[in-house]
C-alpha positions in Angstrom: 21.3 170.6 52.2 24.2 169.1 54.2 23.2 165.6 53.3 22.4 166.2 49.6 25.4 168.4 49.0 23.2 170.8 47.0 24.0 174.5 47.0 21.7 177.3 47.9 21.7 181.0 48.6 20.0 182.2 51.7 18.8 185.7 52.5 18.3 186.3 56.2 16.9 189.7 57.0 16.8 190.5 60.8 15.3 193.1 63.0 15.8 194.0 66.7 13.7 196.6 68.5 14.1 197.6 72.1 12.5 199.9 74.6 14.5 200.8 77.7 13.4 201.8 81.1 15.8 203.7 83.5 18.8 202.2 81.7 18.3 199.0 83.6 15.1 197.3 82.3 14.4 196.7 78.6 11.7 195.1 76.5 13.0 193.7 73.2 11.7 192.1 70.1 13.8 190.1 67.6 12.7 188.7 64.3 14.4 186.9 61.4 13.3 185.3 58.1 15.4 182.7 56.2 14.6 182.8 52.5 16.1 180.1 50.3 16.6 180.8 46.6 16.5 177.1 45.4 14.9 175.1 48.2 11.9 177.4 48.8 10.2 174.8 50.9 12.8 175.4 53.6 11.7 179.0 54.3 11.1 179.8 58.0 10.8 182.8 60.3 11.6 183.3 63.9 10.3 185.7 66.5 11.2 186.5 70.1 9.9 188.7 72.8 12.1 189.3 75.9 12.1 191.2 79.2 15.7 192.0 80.2 17.4 193.3 83.4 20.8 194.8 82.5 22.8 196.7 85.1 26.1 198.2 84.0 29.1 199.5 85.9 32.5 201.1 85.3 33.5 204.7 84.5 31.6 204.6 81.2 29.3 201.6 81.7 31.8 199.4 79.9 30.9 196.3 82.1 27.5 194.8 81.9 25.4 191.9 83.1 22.0 191.0 81.6 19.4 188.5 82.5 16.5 188.0 80.1 13.3 185.9 80.1 12.4 185.2 76.5 9.6 183.5 74.5 10.8 182.5 71.0 9.0 180.8 68.2 10.0 179.3 64.8 7.5 178.7 62.0 8.1 176.9 58.7 6.2 176.4 55.5 3.5 173.7 55.3 6.1 171.2 54.2 7.8 171.3 57.5 5.1 172.6 59.8 5.6 169.5 62.0 8.7 171.1 63.4 7.2 174.4 64.4 7.9 175.2 68.0 7.8 177.7 70.8 10.6 178.0 73.2 10.6 179.8 76.6 14.2 180.6 77.6 16.5 182.2 80.1 19.5 184.2 78.7 22.4 185.3 80.9 25.2 187.4 79.6 28.3 188.8 81.4 30.5 191.3 79.5 33.7 192.7 81.0 36.1 195.3 79.4 39.3 195.4 81.5 41.0 197.5 78.8 39.6 199.7 76.0 40.9 197.3 73.4 40.0 194.0 75.2 36.5 192.7 75.9 35.4 189.3 77.3 31.9 187.8 77.3 30.3 184.7 78.8 26.8 183.7 78.0 24.4 181.0 79.0 21.1 180.2 77.3 18.7 177.6 78.6 15.5 176.9 76.6 12.7 174.3 76.4 11.5 173.7 72.9 7.8 172.7 72.8 6.8 171.3 69.4 3.2 171.8 68.3 2.9 168.5 66.5 5.8 166.3 67.7 6.0 165.9 71.5 8.7 163.2 71.2 11.0 165.9 69.9 10.6 168.3 72.8 14.0 169.2 74.3 15.8 171.0 77.0 18.6 173.0 75.4 21.7 174.6 77.0 24.3 176.6 75.2 27.4 178.1 77.0 29.6 180.4 75.0 32.6 182.6 75.7 34.3 185.1 73.4 37.4 187.3 73.7 37.4 190.4 71.5 40.5 192.4 70.5 40.2 195.9 68.9 43.4 197.0 67.1 44.5 200.7 66.6 43.2 200.3 62.9 39.7 199.8 64.4 39.8 196.2 63.3 38.1 193.8 65.7 38.9 190.1 66.1 36.9 187.8 68.3 37.6 184.1 68.7 34.8 182.2 70.5 34.0 178.7 71.6 30.7 177.2 72.7 29.3 174.0 74.2 25.7 172.8 73.6 23.7 170.1 75.4 20.3 168.8 74.5 18.1 166.5 76.5 14.9 164.8 75.1 12.6 164.2 78.1 9.8 162.8 75.9 11.9 160.5 73.8 10.3 157.1 73.0 12.7 154.7 74.7 11.3 151.8 72.7 12.7 153.4 69.6 16.1 154.7 70.9 17.9 154.9 74.3 19.8 158.0 73.1 18.2 160.9 74.9 21.0 163.4 74.7 23.0 165.3 72.1 26.3 167.2 72.7 27.9 169.7 70.4 31.0 171.9 70.4 31.3 175.0 68.3 34.3 177.2 67.5 34.3 180.4 65.5 35.7 183.8 64.9 34.3 187.2 64.3 36.2 189.9 62.3 35.1 193.4 61.6 36.5 196.6 60.2 35.2 200.1 60.9 34.6 202.2 57.9 33.9 205.9 58.7 32.2 207.0 61.8 29.0 204.9 61.6 29.7 202.0 59.2 31.7 198.9 58.9 32.2 195.4 57.4 32.0 192.2 59.3 32.5 188.5 58.7 31.8 185.4 60.9 32.8 181.8 60.7 31.6 178.9 62.9 32.3 175.2 62.9 30.1 172.8 64.8 30.9 169.3 65.7 28.6 166.6 67.2 30.2 164.8 70.1 29.4 161.1 70.2 26.6 159.3 68.5 23.3 161.1 67.7 
């Protein structure tokens, strides 16, 4: 869609289920489906199963560290089944709340994408992201964030290209407003830029 400049509307229902043990261990499932209104052949769904270790500390458990071992998969329609993959990954997240209105997080995700039908596209991916979140007296939350992504293709055919790495930087912001005791509205914006030739 980026290349063709054609518009589309995408519905992306998501689900997250978790089962906790002794407030430290957790087993989680995450799922998402991306349904395109015009370009129906781009439909895909993702699934993930993870085992997490997440100790917390502080007076009310406001600080947390979690380490998770995940297995994620992404499946497409028959048109793009060649890019279906499974990706074992390690997720690390540190969250600190030095003040009730200020929260900082740092995360690292390292994954290896194994493609079912295209071994040359297999990649080792790394994403490092940090976010600083401010909560105002009006219960409005603002959270600027920045991330750096690195991808290495260990199975790349060097007779075709010598370029075996990709670099990306992303910057974005999260904004949300509490509405009532249990509801709210949120909006996110993110801009990604490729660094160097791809």
